[in-house]
C-alpha positions in Angstrom: 1.0 -20.5 -27.1 4.1 -20.2 -24.9 3.6 -18.2 -21.7 6.3 -15.6 -22.5 5.1 -15.2 -26.1 1.6 -14.6 -24.9 2.7 -12.0 -22.5 4.7 -10.3 -25.3 1.5 -10.0 -27.3 -0.3 -8.6 -24.2 2.5 -6.1 -23.7 2.1 -4.9 -27.4 -1.4 -4.5 -26.9 -1.4 -3.1 -23.4 -1.4 0.6 -22.8 2.0 1.9 -21.6 0.7 5.5 -20.9 -1.7 6.8 -18.5 -0.8 7.5 -14.8 -1.8 5.3 -11.8 -1.7 6.3 -8.2 0.1 4.2 -5.7 0.8 6.6 -2.8 0.1 9.8 -1.2 2.1 12.1 0.9 2.2 15.2 3.1 2.7 19.0 2.7 5.1 20.6 0.2 7.4 23.2 1.5 7.2 26.9 0.3 10.6 26.7 -1.5 10.6 24.9 -4.9 12.5 21.6 -4.8 12.2 21.3 -1.0 9.7 19.1 0.7 8.4 18.3 4.1 7.5 14.8 3.4 7.3 12.4 6.4 8.0 15.3 8.8 5.6 16.2 11.5 5.5 17.3 15.1 3.8 13.9 15.9 6.1 11.8 13.6 7.0 9.6 16.6 3.5 8.9 17.5 1.6 5.7 16.9 -2.1 5.4 16.1 -4.4 4.6 19.0 -7.0 2.0 18.4 -10.3 0.9 20.1 -9.7 -2.2 22.2 -12.1 -5.1 21.7 -12.4 -8.6 23.1 -9.8 -10.9 21.6 -9.4 -14.6 21.7 -6.4 -16.1 23.6 -3.4 -16.1 21.3 -4.4 -13.1 19.3 -2.7 -9.8 19.7 -2.4 -6.2 18.4 0.9 -5.3 16.7 1.8 -1.7 15.7 3.3 -1.4 12.3 5.1 1.2 10.3 2.8 1.4 7.4 -0.7 -0.2 8.1 -1.0 1.0 11.7 -2.2 -1.4 14.3 -3.0 -4.9 13.0 -4.1 -8.2 14.5 -1.5 -10.9 14.8 -1.3 -14.4 16.0 0.6 -15.6 19.0 4.0 -15.5 17.1 3.3 -11.9 15.9 2.4 -12.9 12.3 0.0 -10.5 10.8 -3.5 -11.8 10.0 -5.1 -11.1 6.6 -8.5 -11.5 5.1 -9.2 -12.3 1.4 -12.5 -10.4 0.6 -14.4 -11.6 -2.5 -13.8 -9.3 -5.5 -15.3 -9.3 -9.0 -12.8 -9.6 -11.9 -13.4 -9.2 -15.6 -14.7 -12.8 -16.2 -15.6 -13.9 -12.7 -14.8 -13.4 -9.0 -12.6 -14.8 -6.4 -11.8 -14.6 -2.8 -13.8 -15.4 0.4 -17.4 -14.5 1.0 -18.4 -12.9 4.3 -19.5 -15.7 6.6 -18.6 -18.3 4.1 -15.9 -20.9 4.1 -12.3 -20.4 3.0 -11.7 -20.8 -0.7 -7.9 -20.8 -0.1 -7.3 -24.6 -0.3 -4.4 -27.1 -0.5 -5.1 -27.7 -4.1 -2.2 -27.2 -6.3 -3.1 -24.9 -9.1 -1.9 -25.7 -12.6 -3.6 -23.5 -15.1 -5.0 -20.0 -15.7 -8.5 -19.7 -14.7 -9.4 -17.0 -17.4 -10.5 -14.2 -15.1 -8.4 -11.5 -16.4 -8.5 -11.3 -20.2 -6.4 -11.6 -22.5 -5.2 -14.6 -20.6 -7.1 -17.6 -21.8 -8.3 -20.3 -19.4 -6.2 -23.4 -19.4 -2.7 -21.7 -20.0 -0.3 -23.5 -17.7 0.8 -21.4 -14.9 4.6 -20.4 -14.7 5.0 -21.9 -11.2 2.9 -25.1 -11.9 6.1 -27.3 -11.6 6.7 -26.0 -8.1 3.6 -27.6 -6.6 2.4 -24.3 -4.8 -0.9 -24.2 -3.2 -2.8 -21.2 -1.9 -2.8 -22.6 1.5 1.2 -22.8 1.4 1.5 -19.2 0.4 -1.4 -18.2 2.8 -1.3 -20.6 5.8 -4.9 -20.4 7.4 -4.9 -19.0 11.0 -6.1 -22.2 12.8 -7.7 -22.4 16.2 -7.5 -25.0 18.8 -10.5 -27.6 19.0 -11.7 -26.0 22.3 -11.7 -22.5 21.0 -14.7 -20.3 21.7 -16.1 -17.6 19.4 -16.4 -14.0 20.8 -17.3 -10.7 19.5 -16.3 -10.2 15.9 -14.2 -13.5 16.2 -15.9 -16.6 14.8 -14.9 -19.9 13.4 -15.1 -21.5 10.0 -14.4 -25.3 9.2 -12.0 -26.2 6.6 -12.2 -29.3 4.3 -10.1 -31.4 6.6 -12.2 -30.5 9.6 -9.8 -28.1 11.2 -11.0 -24.8 12.6 -10.0 -21.5 11.1 -10.4 -18.1 12.7 -12.4 -15.5 11.0 -12.8 -11.9 11.8 -16.0 -10.0 11.0 -17.0 -12.9 8.9 -14.0 -13.3 6.8 -11.5 -16.3 7.2 -8.0 -15.3 8.5 -4.5 -16.1 7.1 -1.0 -15.5 7.7 1.5 -14.7 4.8 4.7 -16.9 4.1 6.5 -13.6 3.4 6.2 -12.3 6.9 9.2 -13.3 9.0 8.9 -11.2 12.2 6.3 -9.4 14.3 5.3 -6.1 12.4 5.9 -7.4 9.0 3.0 -6.8 6.6 4.5 -8.0 3.4 1.5 -10.1 2.2 -1.0 -7.4 1.6 -2.0 -3.7 2.3 -4.8 -1.4 3.3 -3.8 0.9 0.4 -6.6 1.0 -2.1 -5.7 -0.5 -5.7 -7.7 0.6 -8.7 -8.9 -0.8 -11.8 -7.9 -4.3 -12.7 -5.2 -4.8 -10.2 -6.3 -8.3 -9.2 -7.6 -9.5 -5.7 -5.4 -8.5 -2.8 -5.1 -9.6 0.7 -6.0 -7.0 3.5 -4.4 -6.9 7.0 -7.0 -7.2 9.6 -6.9 -4.7 12.4 -8.9 -2.9 15.1 -10.7 0.3 14.4 -8.7 3.6 14.9 -9.7 5.5 18.0 -11.2 8.4 16.2 -14.5 10.2 16.8 -17.4 9.6 14.6 -17.3 11.5 11.5 -13.5 10.8 10.7 -11.8 7.9 8.8 -8.1 6.9 8.5 -6.7 5.9 5.2 -3.3 4.1 4.7 -0.8 5.8 2.4 2.8 5.0 2.0 3.7 8.1 4.0 1.4 7.5 6.8 -2.1 7.0 8.1 -4.1 9.9 6.6 -6.9 11.6 8.5 -10.0 12.5 6.5 -13.7 13.3 7.3 -16.7 11.0 6.8 -16.7 12.0 3.0 -13.0 11.2 2.5 -12.1 14.9 2.3 -8.7 15.7 3.8 -8.3 17.2 7.3 -5.6 19.9 7.8 -3.9 21.8 10.5 -2.3 25.3 10.5 1.1 26.3 12.1 -0.5 29.7 12.9 -2.7 28.1 15.5 -1.7 27.5 19.1 -2.2 24.3 21.2 -5.9 23.9 21.5 -6.5 27.5 20.2 -7.7 28.4 16.7 -6.4 31.6 15.3 -8.2 31.1 11.9 -10.7 34.0 11.7 -12.1 36.6 9.2 -10.3 36.1 5.7 -8.9 32.8 6.9 -12.4 31.4 7.0 -12.9 32.1 3.3 -10.6 29.2 2.5 -10.7 27.0 5.6 -13.7 25.5 7.6 -13.2 24.4 11.1 -14.1 20.8 11.6 -17.1 21.1 14.0 -17.7 18.6 16.9 -21.4 17.5 17.7 -23.1 19.1 20.6 -22.9 15.8 22.5 -19.4 14.9 21.6 -16.8 14.7 24.4 -13.0 15.0 24.5 -11.0 11.7 24.8 -7.4 10.7 24.4 -5.7 12.6 21.6 -9.1 14.5 20.8 -10.2 17.6 22.4 -13.1 19.9 21.7 -12.5 23.7 21.8 -14.7 26.7 21.2 -13.8 28.4 18.0 -13.9 32.2 18.0 -16.9 32.0 15.8 -18.7 30.1 18.7 -18.8 26.7 17.2 -17.3 23.7 18.9 -14.2 22.6 16.9 -12.3 19.3 17.1 -8.5 19.3 17.8 -6.1 16.3 17.4 -3.0 16.3 19.6 -3.8 19.8 20.3 -4.0 20.8 16.6 -7.3 22.5 15.6 -8.6 20.8 12.5 -10.0 22.2 9.3 -11.2 21.2 5.9 -10.0 23.1 2.7 -12.8 24.9 0.8 -11.1 24.5 -2.5 -10.6 20.8 -2.3 -12.6 19.3 -5.2 -12.1 15.6 -4.3 -11.4 13.3 -1.5 -7.9 12.4 -0.2 -6.6 15.7 -1.6 -3.2 17.3 -0.8 -4.0 20.7 -2.4 -4.5 22.4 0.9 -0.9 21.4 1.9 0.4 23.7 -0.8 -0.8 26.6 1.1 2.2 27.9 3.2 1.8 26.9 6.8 -0.9 24.2 6.2 -0.5 20.4 6.4 -2.4 17.3 6.0 -3.0 15.5 9.3 -1.9 12.0 10.0 -2.5 9.6 13.0 0.8 8.0 12.3 3.7 8.9 10.0 6.0 6.5 8.1 9.7 6.9 8.5 11.7 8.5 5.7 13.4 6.4 3.0 17.0 6.0 2.8 19.1 9.4 2.6 20.2 8.8 -1.0 16.6 9.0 -2.3 15.4 12.2 -3.5 11.9 13.9 -4.2 11.5 15.4 -7.6 8.8 17.5 -9.3 7.2 15.4 -12.0 7.0 17.1 -15.4 3.2 17.2 -15.4 2.5 18.1 -11.7 2.9 16.4 -8.5 6.0 14.8 -7.1 7.8 11.4 -7.2 10.4 9.5 -5.3 13.7 9.3 -7.2 17.2 8.1 -6.7 20.3 10.1 -6.0 20.5 11.3 -9.6 16.9 12.3 -9.8 15.6 9.3 -11.8 12.1 8.3 -10.9 11.7 5.0 -8.7 9.2 2.3 -10.0 7.6 -0.6 -8.3 6.7 -3.7 -10.0 3.0 -5.1 -9.2 1.8 -8.4 -10.3 -1.1 -10.9 -9.6 -1.3 -14.1 -11.4 -4.6 -15.3 -13.1 -5.1 -18.4 -11.0 -8.3 -18.8 -8.8 -6.2 -17.8 -5.8 -4.8 -14.6 -7.4 -1.4 -15.1 -5.7 0.8 -12.1 -5.9 3.9 -12.6 -8.2 5.9 -9.4 -7.4 8.2 -10.8 -4.8 11.7 -12.3 -5.5 10.5 -15.6 -4.0 7.7 -15.8 -6.6 7.9 -16.9 -10.3 9.6 -14.2 -12.3 8.0 -15.3 -15.6 5.4 -12.5 -15.6 7.8 -9.7 -15.0 10.5 -10.9 -17.5 7.7 -11.2 -20.1 6.5 -7.7 -19.6 9.8 -5.9 -19.5 11.9 -8.1 -22.0 9.9 -10.9 -23.6 11.5 -13.3 -21.3 15.0 -12.0 -21.7 16.6 -11.0 -18.4 19.2 -8.8 -20.1 16.5 -6.7 -21.9 14.8 -6.3 -18.6 17.8 -5.1 -16.8 18.5 -2.5 -19.4 14.9 -1.3 -19.6 14.2 -1.2 -15.9 17.5 -1.4 -14.0 17.5 -2.3 -10.3 18.5 0.5 -8.0 21.8 -0.7 -6.8 22.7 -0.2 -3.0 25.9 -0.4 -1.1 26.0 -3.8 0.6 26.4 -2.1 4.0 23.6 0.4 3.4 20.7 0.5 5.8 17.5 2.4 6.5 15.7 3.6 9.7 12.6 2.5 8.1 11.6 -1.2 8.2 9.9 -0.7 4.9 13.2 -0.2 3.2 16.0 -2.8 3.0 18.9 -4.0 1.0 18.7 -7.4 -0.7 21.1 -9.7 -3.0 19.5 -10.4 -6.3 20.5 -12.7 -9.0 19.9 -10.4 -12.0 19.6 -13.3 -14.5 16.7 -14.9 -12.5 15.3 -12.1 -10.5 15.4 -14.3 -7.5 17.4 -13.9 -4.1 21.0 -14.6 -4.4 23.4 -16.0 -1.8 26.1 -14.0 -0.2 29.3 -14.2 -2.4 27.3 -15.6 -5.3 29.0 -14.6 -8.6 27.1 -11.7 -10.3 24.8 -10.9 -7.4 23.5 -7.5 -7.2 23.0 -5.5 -3.9 19.8 -3.6 -4.4 17.3 -1.4 -2.6 13.9 -2.9 -1.9 10.6 -1.4 -0.6 8.6 -3.9 1.4 11.0 -6.6 0.4 10.4 -6.0 -3.4 13.2 -4.6 -5.5 12.8 -1.0 -6.8 13.8 0.1 -10.3 14.4 3.0 -12.5 13.5 3.3 -16.2 16.0 3.7 -19.1 13.6 6.0 -21.0 13.6 8.7 -18.4 16.3 11.2 -19.4 15.8 14.1 -16.8 14.6 14.4 -13.2 10.9 14.2 -12.9 10.3 12.2 -16.0 7.8 9.1 -15.5 7.8 7.6 -19.0 7.9 4.1 -17.4 4.8 4.6 -15.4 1.8 2.3 -16.2 4.1 0.1 -18.2 2.4 -3.1 -18.7 -1.2 -4.6 -18.4 -4.2 -2.5 -17.3 -1.9 0.6 -16.8 0.6 -1.5 -14.8 -1.8 -2.5 -12.2 -2.4 -6.0 -13.3 1.2 -6.9 -14.2 3.7 -4.0 -14.7 5.6 -1.0 -13.5 4.2 2.0 -11.5 6.0 5.2 -10.6 6.6 5.7 -6.8 4.2 8.8 -6.8 4.0 11.0 -3.7 1.1 13.2 -4.6 -2.4 11.9 -5.8 -2.5 15.0 -8.1 -1.9 12.3 -10.7 -5.3 10.7 -10.2 -7.5 10.8 -13.3 -4.9 12.4 -15.5 -3.2 10.9 -18.5 0.5 10.8 -19.1 1.8 13.4 -21.6 5.0 12.5 -23.3 
């Protein structure tokens, strides 16, 4: 069966409803329609990290989305490829095992992700692309010495490859400058979204009992059970004013008896007598009414906000935030139409991402138009940008796209479109959305859009575990 025809069958059978979560955000303002996304008293601060012994040529680079990451001497982000089970097998690297990202050119589907049958010719087979070309291994000199979490693994050709915490390390062919993290993300993906690469980095400098989770609006602070941590504007620096009735809804985050203040972290005495943690002088609390981890429900209470160790910069000015029809909020264009991201992982043993303009476009074109670019352009139009537009955030950029191929276009090329891109991937709207806040294009594709399809740029994880209602 032809590849495009196969995906057309898949699209017909796949669910185009349901809601998937891709991002989370901060507090919502009191006035309907207004938001406080990305704004914080510490919006310019960067996340601190625990320093550890590093080999020569390895460095830590601060990034806008992923926080501090490890990079090679040229500043290229280092990634791991942790083994993950798929529907009909598993792929990736085992801890303390050799690299499975080789120089072999993959020609056919492996059959991991039904309904793709094993043996189907890959759309990029004629391009001679290998995993090691897309993910160059982080090679070490022959006289390199292992240290701490940094070890060496031997590749098939006898060269030495760096590994961190037991996992072989790679760079990405997409990263062009220091601070780029375009190959993978720490943001968790759910369901059958394929095997993703994860940027390696040092541990955040936080006390025991806290975690930091990556979201598209910043590095979110949670407790050891993944429940969100909040701050209150009614407090003073290193002074908690949350007493009496306030404690019916909020619980101060207690510090262990033997804990000590350090860096951004201070221990104060709450009026109730317990030791309470503060972060950058803000007393910390959990929300008693949160029923699940990573919640933002507490930030709906006037004056209360989720806490971040680092905030992401705002999207371009022409983008808006809209209340979704069934709760939560989404990023939208200037006319209020919901923004969509395209996600894709091929079904080769390497699970190479296919959501970038440099990658084969066969998967996307099959999902949105049975291989017809014109149908795709009408169903999921690109978000057109002024050729001279720019953004303060490195996550947003303007690129030229050939709308007939979905690939990069050259300056002056006839028919080229200037479009907005997030993490160097074009963003789209959906023709079926008629009013602001509609998300009818969300989860359009395979496995609710996670495997190969479109997902709304959701700003609140209130969508989690809900189903789309038309």
